[in-house]
C-alpha positions in Angstrom: 121.9 26.3 58.9 119.2 29.1 58.8 117.1 29.8 61.7 113.5 28.7 61.0 110.9 31.3 60.7 108.3 31.7 63.6 104.8 31.5 62.0 103.6 33.9 64.8 105.8 36.7 63.5 104.0 38.7 61.1 105.4 41.5 58.7 103.6 44.5 59.3 104.7 46.6 56.3 102.2 44.6 54.0 99.4 45.5 56.3 100.2 49.2 56.4 100.4 49.3 52.8 97.1 47.9 52.3 95.6 50.0 54.7 97.2 53.3 53.0 95.9 51.9 49.7 92.4 51.5 51.0 92.5 54.9 52.7 93.6 56.7 49.7 90.7 55.0 47.6 87.9 56.4 49.5 84.5 55.7 47.7 83.1 59.0 46.3 79.8 60.7 47.9 76.9 58.7 47.1 74.7 60.5 44.4 71.6 60.4 46.9 73.3 61.6 49.9 71.9 65.0 51.3 73.7 68.5 50.4 74.4 68.8 54.2 75.5 65.0 54.9 73.6 62.8 57.2 73.2 65.0 60.1 69.5 65.7 60.8 70.1 69.2 62.3 72.9 70.2 59.9 70.3 72.8 58.4 69.6 74.3 61.6 73.2 74.7 62.8 74.1 76.3 59.5 71.0 78.7 60.0 72.0 79.7 63.5 75.5 80.2 62.3 74.3 82.4 59.4 72.0 84.6 61.8 74.9 85.1 64.5 77.2 86.2 61.7 74.6 88.5 60.4 74.1 89.9 64.0 77.6 90.6 64.4 78.0 92.3 61.2 75.1 94.4 61.9 76.2 95.1 65.6 79.6 96.2 64.5 78.4 98.7 62.1 75.9 100.3 64.2 76.8 103.6 65.8 75.4 104.0 69.3 
């Protein structure tokens, strides 16, 4: 006689498959989302990075 299945035991392969399928099917970016994302300070951070890169370039080319 075959052993009875314990209802508390769960096959996790199905859940992993569903999680992988959901992860692959990420929703596309919303059309009304800002260019730099949802961060309020993204523009400021980008400006600081650009200023630092320009300063480094100018300082590396200057002859003292």
